[in-house]
C-alpha positions as CSV (number, residue, x, y, z in Angstrom):
1,M,-0.1,-0.1,0.0
2,K,2.9,2.3,0.8
3,N,4.4,1.4,-2.3
4,L,1.4,2.3,-4.4
5,R,1.0,5.7,-2.3
6,N,4.7,6.7,-3.3
7,L,3.6,5.6,-7.0
8,F,0.9,8.2,-7.1
9,L,2.6,10.9,-5.7
10,G,5.7,10.2,-7.7
11,T,3.6,10.3,-10.9
12,A,1.9,13.5,-9.8
13,A,4.6,15.3,-9.0
14,G,6.1,14.2,-12.5
15,L,2.8,15.4,-14.1
16,I,3.4,18.9,-12.6
17,A,6.9,19.2,-13.2
18,A,6.3,18.6,-16.8
19,T,3.4,20.9,-17.2
20,T,5.3,23.7,-15.5
21,G,8.2,23.1,-17.5
22,A,6.1,23.3,-20.8
23,Q,4.5,26.4,-19.8
24,A,7.8,28.0,-18.8
25,A,9.2,27.1,-22.0
26,D,6.2,28.3,-23.9
27,M,6.8,31.7,-21.9
28,M,10.3,32.0,-22.9
29,M,9.6,31.0,-26.4
30,D,7.0,34.0,-26.4
31,V,9.7,36.3,-25.0
32,K,12.4,35.3,-27.4
33,A,9.9,34.6,-30.6
34,P,11.4,36.7,-33.7
35,R,10.0,39.9,-34.5
36,E,9.5,41.8,-37.7
37,P,11.9,44.6,-37.6
38,V,11.4,47.9,-38.4
39,Y,13.3,49.1,-41.5
40,R,14.3,52.9,-42.3
41,C,12.7,53.7,-46.0
42,D,15.1,55.4,-48.6
43,I,12.8,58.5,-48.0
44,T,14.0,60.7,-45.0
45,G,11.5,60.4,-42.2
46,F,9.7,57.5,-43.6
47,I,9.5,54.1,-42.0
48,E,8.7,50.7,-43.2
49,L,5.4,49.1,-41.9
50,P,6.4,45.9,-40.3
51,G,5.4,42.9,-42.8
52,T,4.7,45.4,-45.6
53,D,6.3,47.2,-48.7
54,I,4.9,50.4,-47.5
55,C,6.9,53.3,-46.5
56,F,4.9,55.5,-43.9
57,K,5.1,58.8,-42.1
58,V,2.9,60.9,-39.8
59,G,3.1,64.6,-39.8
60,G,1.6,67.6,-39.0
61,F,1.7,70.6,-36.2
62,A,0.1,72.2,-33.2
63,R,-0.5,75.7,-33.4
64,L,-1.7,78.8,-31.4
65,V,-2.7,82.0,-33.1
66,V,-3.5,85.5,-31.6
67,V,-5.0,88.2,-33.7
68,G,-6.3,91.7,-33.4
69,G,-7.2,94.5,-35.8
70,E,-8.9,97.7,-36.3
71,D,-12.7,97.7,-36.2
72,Q,-12.9,98.4,-39.9
73,W,-12.3,94.8,-40.9
74,Y,-15.3,92.8,-40.7
75,G,-15.4,89.0,-40.4
76,D,-13.7,86.2,-38.0
77,E,-10.3,85.3,-37.9
78,F,-9.7,86.0,-41.7
79,Y,-8.6,89.2,-42.7
80,V,-8.8,90.1,-46.4
81,P,-9.3,93.3,-47.8
82,H,-12.7,93.3,-49.1
83,T,-14.4,92.9,-45.5
84,I,-13.1,96.4,-44.8
85,V,-16.1,98.7,-44.0
86,P,-15.5,102.2,-44.8
87,D,-15.9,104.1,-41.2
88,G,-17.7,101.0,-40.3
89,H,-17.6,99.1,-37.0
90,T,-18.4,95.3,-36.1
91,L,-19.7,93.4,-33.1
92,T,-17.1,90.6,-33.6
93,D,-14.2,90.6,-31.2
94,R,-11.2,92.3,-32.5
95,F,-8.8,90.4,-30.4
96,Q,-9.1,86.6,-31.0
97,M,-7.2,83.5,-30.0
98,Y,-7.4,80.0,-31.6
99,G,-5.8,76.8,-31.5
100,Q,-5.3,74.7,-34.7
101,G,-4.1,71.2,-35.3
102,R,-3.3,69.2,-38.3
103,V,-2.5,65.8,-39.0
104,N,-1.6,63.7,-42.3
105,F,-0.8,60.3,-43.3
106,D,1.9,59.8,-46.2
107,A,1.9,56.0,-47.6
108,R,4.4,55.2,-50.4
109,T,5.3,51.9,-52.2
110,S,7.9,51.6,-55.3
111,T,6.4,49.5,-58.2
112,E,6.8,48.9,-61.7
113,Y,4.9,51.9,-62.4
114,G,6.9,54.0,-60.3
115,T,5.7,55.4,-56.9
116,V,2.2,54.4,-55.7
117,R,1.2,57.0,-52.9
118,A,-1.7,57.6,-50.6
119,F,-2.0,60.9,-48.6
120,I,-4.7,62.2,-46.3
121,E,-4.5,65.5,-44.3
122,L,-7.2,66.6,-41.8
123,Q,-7.4,70.0,-39.7
124,A,-9.3,71.6,-36.9
125,S,-9.4,74.7,-35.8
126,D,-11.3,76.1,-32.0
127,N,-11.5,79.2,-30.5
128,D,-14.5,79.4,-28.2
129,T,-15.5,75.5,-27.2
130,R,-14.2,73.2,-24.9
131,T,-14.2,70.0,-27.3
132,G,-13.3,72.1,-30.3
133,G,-14.1,72.0,-33.9
134,A,-14.5,69.2,-36.4
135,A,-11.8,68.0,-38.2
136,N,-12.2,69.1,-41.9
137,L,-10.4,67.2,-45.0
138,R,-7.8,69.2,-46.7
139,H,-6.2,66.3,-48.8
140,A,-7.1,63.1,-49.7
141,F,-5.4,61.6,-53.1
142,V,-3.9,58.4,-54.8
143,Q,-0.7,59.1,-57.0
144,F,0.0,56.2,-59.6
145,G,3.2,56.9,-61.2
146,N,2.3,60.4,-63.3
147,W,-1.2,60.3,-62.4
148,T,-3.0,62.2,-59.5
149,F,-7.0,61.1,-58.2
150,G,-8.4,62.9,-55.4
151,K,-8.6,66.1,-53.3
152,T,-5.3,68.3,-53.2
153,W,-4.1,71.3,-54.6
154,S,-5.5,72.9,-58.1
155,T,-3.3,72.4,-60.9
156,F,-3.6,76.4,-61.4
157,L,-1.9,77.2,-58.5
158,H,1.8,78.3,-57.9
159,L,2.1,77.9,-54.2
160,D,6.0,78.8,-54.1
161,S,4.9,82.4,-55.1
162,S,2.2,82.6,-52.3
163,A,2.3,85.5,-49.3
164,T,4.4,84.3,-46.1
165,T,2.2,85.3,-43.4
166,T,0.5,83.6,-40.4
167,D,-2.7,81.8,-40.4
168,P,-5.3,84.4,-40.3
169,Y,-4.5,86.2,-43.3
170,V,-5.5,85.7,-47.0
171,I,-3.4,88.2,-49.4
172,F,-5.4,89.5,-52.0
173,G,-4.2,88.0,-55.4
174,D,-3.3,84.5,-53.5
175,N,-5.3,81.3,-53.9
176,F,-5.5,78.3,-52.0
177,I,-8.1,75.9,-53.9
178,R,-8.0,72.5,-53.1
179,R,-10.5,70.2,-55.2
180,N,-11.3,66.9,-56.5
181,Q,-9.5,66.3,-59.8
182,I,-7.7,63.8,-62.1
183,R,-4.2,64.9,-63.0
184,Y,-1.6,64.0,-65.6
185,T,2.1,65.1,-64.9
186,Q,5.1,64.4,-67.5
187,S,8.5,65.6,-66.7
188,F,10.7,66.6,-69.8
189,G,14.2,67.1,-68.6
190,N,16.1,70.4,-67.6
191,G,13.5,71.1,-65.0
192,F,10.6,71.2,-67.2
193,S,7.2,69.8,-66.6
194,L,3.7,69.9,-67.9
195,S,0.5,69.0,-65.9
196,V,-3.0,68.7,-67.3
197,A,-6.1,68.1,-65.4
198,I,-9.8,67.8,-65.1
199,E,-11.0,69.5,-61.7
200,D,-14.4,69.7,-60.3
201,Q,-16.4,72.5,-61.8
202,Q,-18.8,73.1,-58.8
203,Y,-16.1,74.0,-56.7
204,N,-17.0,77.1,-54.4
205,S,-20.6,77.0,-56.3
206,P,-20.1,79.8,-58.8
207,T,-22.9,82.3,-58.7
208,N,-24.3,85.3,-60.8
209,L,-25.1,88.8,-60.2
210,Y,-27.8,90.6,-61.6
211,A,-27.6,93.5,-64.2
212,G,-29.1,96.7,-63.2
213,F,-32.5,97.9,-64.3
214,P,-33.9,98.0,-66.9
215,A,-31.9,95.2,-68.0
216,N,-32.5,92.9,-64.8
217,T,-34.5,89.7,-64.8
218,P,-36.2,87.5,-64.0
219,P,-38.9,89.4,-62.0
220,P,-39.6,88.2,-58.5
221,P,-40.1,85.7,-56.8
222,N,-38.3,83.7,-59.7
223,F,-34.5,83.6,-59.5
224,V,-31.3,82.3,-61.2
225,V,-29.3,79.2,-60.1
226,N,-26.8,77.0,-61.5
227,D,-28.0,74.7,-64.3
228,R,-26.9,71.0,-64.8
229,N,-23.5,71.1,-65.9
230,E,-21.4,68.1,-66.9
231,A,-18.4,69.7,-68.2
232,P,-15.6,69.5,-65.6
233,D,-12.7,72.6,-65.5
234,V,-10.0,72.0,-67.7
235,V,-6.9,73.1,-66.1
236,A,-2.9,72.9,-67.0
237,N,0.4,74.5,-66.0
238,I,3.8,74.3,-67.5
239,R,7.0,74.8,-65.0
240,V,10.6,75.2,-65.0
241,D,12.7,74.4,-62.0
242,G,16.5,75.4,-61.8
243,D,19.0,76.2,-59.3
244,W,17.9,79.8,-59.6
245,G,14.5,79.1,-58.6
246,N,11.4,78.2,-60.6
247,A,8.5,79.9,-62.9
248,Q,5.1,78.5,-63.9
249,L,2.5,79.5,-66.3
250,S,-1.1,78.1,-65.6
251,G,-4.1,78.6,-67.5
252,A,-8.1,77.3,-66.8
253,L,-11.2,76.9,-68.6
254,T,-14.7,76.9,-67.0
255,N,-18.1,76.5,-68.2
256,N,-21.0,78.8,-66.5
257,R,-24.3,77.6,-66.9
258,F,-27.3,79.3,-65.1
259,R,-31.1,78.8,-65.5
260,E,-34.1,81.1,-64.3
261,V,-36.3,79.1,-61.8
262,A,-39.4,79.7,-59.7
263,P,-39.5,79.4,-56.0
264,T,-40.1,75.9,-56.1
265,G,-37.1,75.2,-58.4
266,V,-38.3,74.2,-61.4
267,P,-37.9,76.2,-64.5
268,A,-39.6,79.9,-64.3
269,P,-42.9,80.0,-66.3
270,L,-41.6,82.8,-68.5
271,A,-41.4,83.2,-72.1
272,G,-37.9,83.2,-74.0
273,N,-34.7,81.8,-72.9
274,Q,-34.5,80.5,-69.5
275,T,-30.7,79.1,-69.5
276,D,-27.6,79.9,-70.9
277,D,-23.9,79.2,-70.3
278,E,-20.6,80.9,-70.9
279,I,-16.9,80.0,-71.1
280,G,-14.7,81.6,-68.4
281,W,-11.1,81.4,-68.3
282,A,-8.1,82.2,-66.0
283,A,-4.3,82.8,-66.3
284,L,-1.6,82.9,-63.7
285,F,2.0,83.3,-63.9
286,G,4.5,82.7,-60.9
287,L,8.1,83.1,-60.2
288,V,10.6,82.7,-57.5
289,L,14.2,83.7,-57.9
290,N,16.7,82.9,-55.5
291,T,19.2,85.6,-54.5
292,P,22.0,83.7,-52.7
293,S,24.2,87.1,-53.7
294,V,21.9,89.1,-50.9
295,G,21.7,86.5,-48.4
296,E,21.5,82.6,-47.9
297,G,18.2,81.3,-48.7
298,D,17.0,84.9,-49.4
299,Y,14.4,84.8,-52.4
300,F,12.1,87.3,-54.3
301,A,8.7,85.8,-55.1
302,F,6.0,87.2,-57.7
303,K,2.7,86.2,-58.8
304,A,-0.2,87.5,-61.5
305,I,-3.5,86.5,-61.7
306,Y,-6.3,87.3,-64.5
307,T,-9.8,85.9,-64.6
308,D,-12.5,86.6,-66.9
309,G,-15.8,84.7,-66.0
310,A,-13.8,82.3,-63.6
311,H,-13.8,84.3,-60.4
312,Q,-13.0,81.0,-58.2
313,Y,-9.3,81.0,-59.4
314,L,-8.6,84.6,-57.7
315,Q,-10.5,83.4,-54.5
316,D,-11.4,85.3,-51.7
317,S,-12.1,88.6,-53.0
318,L,-15.1,90.6,-53.5
319,A,-18.0,88.5,-54.4
320,G,-15.8,85.6,-54.8
321,S,-18.1,83.2,-56.1
322,A,-19.7,85.5,-58.9
323,N,-18.6,84.9,-62.3
324,V,-21.4,86.3,-64.6
325,I,-24.0,89.0,-64.8
326,W,-27.5,87.9,-65.6
327,G,-29.8,90.3,-67.5
328,L,-32.5,90.5,-70.3
329,C,-31.1,89.3,-73.5
330,N,-32.7,92.4,-75.2
331,V,-34.0,95.1,-73.0
332,A,-36.4,96.2,-76.2
333,V,-37.7,92.9,-76.4
334,P,-38.2,91.7,-72.7
335,A,-40.0,88.2,-74.0
336,T,-36.9,86.9,-75.6
337,G,-36.1,86.2,-71.5
338,G,-32.9,86.3,-69.6
339,C,-29.4,85.2,-70.2
340,I,-25.6,85.9,-69.2
341,V,-25.1,89.6,-70.5
342,D,-21.4,90.0,-69.5
343,T,-18.7,88.4,-66.9
344,V,-16.9,89.3,-63.9
345,Q,-13.3,90.3,-64.7
346,T,-10.4,90.5,-62.1
347,W,-6.8,90.7,-62.1
348,S,-4.0,91.0,-59.3
349,V,-0.3,91.2,-58.7
350,L,1.7,90.0,-55.6
351,A,5.1,90.3,-54.8
352,Q,7.4,89.9,-51.7
353,F,11.3,89.4,-50.5
354,T,12.3,87.1,-48.0
355,H,15.7,87.8,-46.3
356,N,17.3,85.5,-43.6
357,W,19.3,87.8,-41.0
358,T,20.6,84.7,-39.6
359,P,19.7,80.8,-40.0
360,T,17.0,80.9,-37.4
361,F,15.5,84.4,-38.1
362,N,14.1,85.9,-41.3
363,T,11.8,88.7,-42.5
364,T,9.5,88.8,-45.2
365,L,8.1,92.4,-46.8
366,G,5.3,92.1,-49.4
367,G,2.3,93.5,-50.9
368,S,-0.7,93.2,-53.5
369,Y,-2.8,95.1,-55.4
370,G,-5.8,94.1,-57.7
371,E,-9.4,94.9,-59.2
372,V,-12.6,93.3,-59.2
373,S,-15.1,94.6,-61.8
374,F,-18.9,93.9,-61.9
375,P,-20.2,95.3,-65.3
376,Q,-23.7,96.6,-65.6
377,T,-24.3,96.1,-62.1
378,L,-27.4,97.4,-60.0
379,T,-26.4,100.2,-57.8
380,A,-28.8,102.8,-56.2
381,A,-32.5,104.0,-56.5
382,T,-32.4,107.4,-58.0
383,A,-36.2,108.2,-58.0
384,G,-38.9,105.9,-57.5
385,P,-38.6,102.0,-56.6
386,L,-38.0,101.2,-60.3
387,S,-35.5,103.6,-61.3
388,F,-32.0,102.4,-60.9
389,T,-28.4,103.8,-62.0
390,T,-26.4,100.6,-64.1
391,A,-22.6,101.0,-64.2
392,D,-19.6,99.3,-64.2
393,S,-18.3,98.9,-60.8
394,D,-14.5,98.8,-60.6
395,N,-13.4,97.9,-57.0
396,T,-9.8,98.0,-56.1
397,F,-7.8,96.5,-53.0
398,W,-4.3,96.6,-52.1
399,Q,-2.3,95.3,-48.9
400,A,1.2,95.9,-47.5
401,Y,2.6,93.0,-45.0
402,L,5.7,92.6,-42.9
403,D,6.6,89.3,-41.4
404,F,9.0,88.1,-38.5
405,A,9.5,84.4,-38.1
406,W,11.9,83.0,-35.6
407,T,13.0,79.3,-35.4
408,P,15.1,78.8,-32.3
409,V,14.9,74.9,-32.7
410,P,14.0,72.8,-35.6
411,R,10.4,72.7,-36.4
412,T,9.1,75.6,-33.8
413,T,8.5,78.8,-35.3
414,F,7.4,82.2,-33.6
415,A,5.9,84.3,-36.1
416,F,4.5,88.1,-36.2
417,D,3.0,89.9,-38.7
418,I,1.9,93.5,-39.3
419,V,-1.0,94.0,-42.6
420,Y,-2.4,97.0,-43.7
421,G,-5.2,96.6,-46.0
422,N,-6.9,99.2,-48.2
423,A,-10.4,98.8,-50.0
424,D,-11.9,101.6,-52.7
425,Y,-15.4,100.4,-53.8
426,G,-16.0,102.0,-57.0
427,I,-19.8,102.6,-56.6
428,A,-20.8,103.5,-52.8
429,Q,-22.5,100.4,-51.1
430,S,-26.3,100.8,-50.0
431,G,-26.3,102.6,-46.6
432,G,-22.4,103.0,-46.6
433,C,-21.9,99.5,-45.6
434,V,-20.0,96.5,-47.1
435,G,-21.3,93.3,-45.9
436,P,-23.6,92.7,-42.8
437,A,-21.8,95.7,-40.6
438,A,-23.0,96.3,-37.1
439,I,-23.1,100.0,-37.8
440,C,-23.5,101.9,-41.2
441,G,-24.0,105.6,-42.1
442,S,-25.4,107.3,-45.0
443,D,-22.4,109.6,-45.9
444,I,-19.7,107.1,-45.4
445,E,-16.8,107.3,-48.1
446,S,-16.4,104.3,-50.3
447,D,-12.8,103.7,-49.6
448,D,-10.8,103.1,-46.4
449,G,-8.1,101.3,-44.8
450,A,-6.9,99.5,-41.4
451,F,-4.2,97.6,-39.5
452,S,-3.7,94.7,-38.2
453,A,-1.3,92.2,-36.3
454,A,-1.1,88.4,-35.7
455,F,1.2,86.2,-33.4
456,Q,1.5,82.7,-34.1
457,V,3.5,79.5,-32.4
458,T,3.7,76.3,-34.7
459,R,5.5,73.3,-33.6
460,S,5.5,70.9,-36.5
461,F,6.2,67.0,-36.5
């Protein structure tokens, strides 16, 4: 009996030891299990995702902006000269602070077709809530060899010649269109390249203005809206890059198509034409000249834009989405209906010079000037409710800016701007106001200028 008990005890001990040993061995194997190594890609800043052929990078920034200005500026956070109210005032705070965050994801793979890339970028801003603003999509595109598919910068843009200022400012004559597109880019050597794209024609929902009486139409309550349009914008640029800098010439064609409708949204029950279309176009020339003889990293930038019926290519200006003037096709024969009687024309020039005083401190001095013209626009009543003056409204705007930027450590920049803007409206606005100003007067001048300043801290990664 004693021997049998010893046999059972010995067997049990052996089983426990074997089990414990197996668990310990498994644990050791887990600890020492081979892991997928993390490699650096050939692209600086990218790493290879373990177990894949994808080079991946996460980037973005965190930012604080503090901005203030004179009360002629009307608007919230974005200071552009067409928001200046001559001798006016606003209820919007003239001293503001807001935070901003941006994050992007870049994934690339080398293939027999070239680099295949996916890029996504989101940004959120907030100045007065605890939970913050919504994350907005800035970019989402795929690159397959020479092709680009998705939402990103318009092929029309020349970003290298854009104004160097802090976030609140959009300098007149600049543009930052991001829209859906299909683009093909071909390099020819010696720094030359050509890009051709079709882009979403509905970007910024182009609108119309109404011609003045007696050419105005349709009679209330009917109105004019965008008609169905299957023609995308056609945009192209030719660019050259070299040690001296770079230059670009861009062009764009857009189809403006509008229709008179009744309040129900159906075609207006009027005689004659109720729909019309007009081709609009835009051109850009951008130039960057490096000036190492003045200072290391110094450069001069210049940009000129002209649009005719394609106002979206000079965005952030007066009536920035208005492309055409709608009125009676024949004033003498109103039954012929309404049509596009003219287009909105704009032009601008922008120039700046950046000088690096030290490797960590630079200044940028720049300015812009331009005009927005509304032919045959409705102005003010002269005698009675149906008597109006019709004229070409030529509105001019200009800005001057000085920017200081200090980068004491890589990827951390402290910037400070001083900006002056001036607006000269060709026709006195109703009540002496521009936009929904809080206080207006009947004898206010049609031109005025104002100062503003901004401080910005950005940490990028």
